Structures are given as C-alpha cells and as structure tokens.
C-alpha positions in Angstrom: 26.7 -25.1 -22.7 23.5 -25.3 -24.8 21.4 -26.8 -21.4 23.4 -23.9 -19.5 21.7 -21.2 -21.8 18.3 -22.6 -21.5 18.6 -22.7 -17.9 19.6 -19.0 -18.4 16.6 -18.4 -20.6 14.4 -20.4 -18.0 14.7 -17.8 -15.3 14.5 -15.1 -17.3 11.2 -15.9 -18.4 10.4 -16.9 -14.7 11.7 -13.4 -13.0 9.8 -11.6 -15.9 6.2 -13.7 -15.1 6.9 -12.4 -11.4 6.9 -8.5 -12.3 4.7 -6.6 -10.3 2.6 -3.4 -11.2 4.7 -0.2 -10.1 4.1 2.7 -9.2 4.8 5.0 -12.3 4.1 6.8 -15.0 3.5 4.0 -17.1 1.3 2.4 -15.2 -0.7 5.1 -14.4 -1.3 6.0 -18.5 -2.2 2.6 -18.4 -4.6 2.7 -15.7 -5.8 5.7 -16.9 -6.5 3.8 -20.8 -7.8 1.3 -19.0 -10.0 2.6 -17.2 -12.0 4.7 -20.2 -11.6 1.4 -22.4 -13.6 -1.0 -19.8 -16.1 2.2 -19.5 -19.5 0.3 -20.7 -20.7 3.2 -22.5 -17.4 2.9 -24.6 -16.6 1.1 -28.3 -14.5 0.9 -30.7 -11.6 1.8 -28.3 -7.9 2.5 -29.6 -4.4 3.2 -28.2 -1.8 4.8 -29.8 0.7 5.7 -26.9 -0.5 8.7 -25.7 -3.5 9.4 -27.9 -6.7 7.7 -27.2 -9.6 6.8 -29.9 -13.1 5.8 -29.1 -16.8 6.3 -29.7 -18.5 7.6 -26.3 -21.6 9.6 -25.1 -21.8 12.9 -26.5 -23.8 14.8 -23.5 -26.3 15.0 -25.3 -28.2 11.9 -26.0 -25.9 10.7 -28.8 -22.6 9.5 -29.6 -19.6 11.2 -30.0 -16.2 10.2 -32.0 -13.7 11.0 -29.2 -10.1 11.6 -29.3 -8.0 11.8 -25.4 -4.3 12.9 -25.5 -2.1 12.1 -22.6 -0.5 15.4 -22.3 1.3 15.1 -18.7 2.0 12.4 -16.3 3.3 12.7 -12.4 3.4 9.8 -10.0 4.8 11.8 -6.4 4.8 10.2 -2.4 1.5 10.5 -0.4 2.9 11.2 3.1 -0.9 10.9 4.4 -1.6 7.5 3.9 0.2 4.4 4.1 -2.3 2.5 2.2 -1.5 4.8 -0.5 1.6 6.0 -0.6 1.6 7.7 -4.1 -0.5 10.2 -5.9 -0.8 10.4 -9.7 -2.3 12.7 -11.8 -2.9 13.0 -15.9 -3.2 16.0 -17.6 -4.9 15.2 -20.8 -7.1 16.7 -24.2 -10.1 15.9 -24.9 -11.6 16.2 -28.4 -15.5 15.6 -29.5 -16.2 15.6 -33.4 -12.7 16.8 -33.6 -13.4 20.3 -31.4 -11.5 20.3 -28.4 -13.8 19.8 -25.0 -13.1 23.0 -23.1 -11.7 23.0 -19.1 -12.5 26.0 -16.9 -11.0 25.4 -13.7 -13.8 22.7 -12.0 -15.6 23.0 -15.5 -15.6 20.7 -18.1 -17.6 19.9 -21.8 -17.0 16.5 -20.9 -20.6 14.2 -20.3 -21.4 13.2 -16.6 -20.8 9.3 -17.5 -17.0 10.3 -18.1 -16.9 12.5 -14.8 -18.8 9.6 -12.5 -16.0 7.3 -13.2 -13.1 10.0 -12.2 -12.0 11.2 -16.3 -11.5 14.2 -16.8 -8.8 17.2 -18.5 -6.9 16.6 -15.2 -7.4 13.6 -12.8 -6.3 12.1 -9.9 -5.8 8.6 -8.8 -4.7 6.7 -5.5 -2.1 4.0 -5.6 -3.4 1.1 -3.4 -0.6 -0.9 -2.6 -2.4 -3.8 -0.9 -3.8 -4.5 -5.0 -1.0 -2.7 -6.2 -3.1 -0.7 -8.9 -4.2 3.0 -9.3 -7.2 4.1 -7.5 -9.7 6.8 -9.4 
C-alpha cells in the first residue's frame, strides 16, 4: 500500500511540474505585476494580492513611493489573430506618494517610463500562443 501511495504522489508532482501557463486572469495579473517588478527603474517591489508597492520615477526627475491596485482584469477571445488568440485588459489605480495619479481618457499623470513599457491605469496585453505568455 505504501508503494502505491508513493507512486501516486510522484505522478501528481510530475503532473504539476508539467503545468503550463494559461491565458486567464491570474496569469494576466501576474504578468502585469512582473512587468512592473522587472522594470529597471523600479526598486523595493512588493506584492500583496492585487496591491503592488514599489519605488519608481516621479516624472519630475526624482523618485516616488508608488502603490498600484489592480481593480479589474479581463481576458477575452481575439478572433482577429491566430498567433494571439486572447486579449487581456487591466484596470488599476495608481498612487504616487499617497496621491492618486489622475487618468482622463488618453491623458495620465503616470511618468513616461511606465507608459513606454505599456503600463498605465488601463492597459492591454496580447496572449502570444507560441510563447504561452502575455505581451504588453
């Protein structure tokens, strides 16, 4: 009986190790957080669920304490491109040194460094099927 349990356990562990990332809201949120965390201009990154805290540029030549709260995420089919069968959208609130970074349509108070990496209060990503990853 012991050997049977060990075999079942090993099969379960092997199956978990082979699990691939899927185009879902969890992977989209993780990719968004990773996109911020891996930015060269970001330091002291911490994540607590949907809340991201870090230091980064303030848009005026200095550094600010940022808090980003992921408010909603959505993954939907993309019927226009077989190489990118899903589109993802993140809506988030950004605070710089305790003040909300305003967002008015296509205008934002988020520094250019973030915008250049595809990061903002509303941003889109495409699921790249070949890479099994989100592209911002």
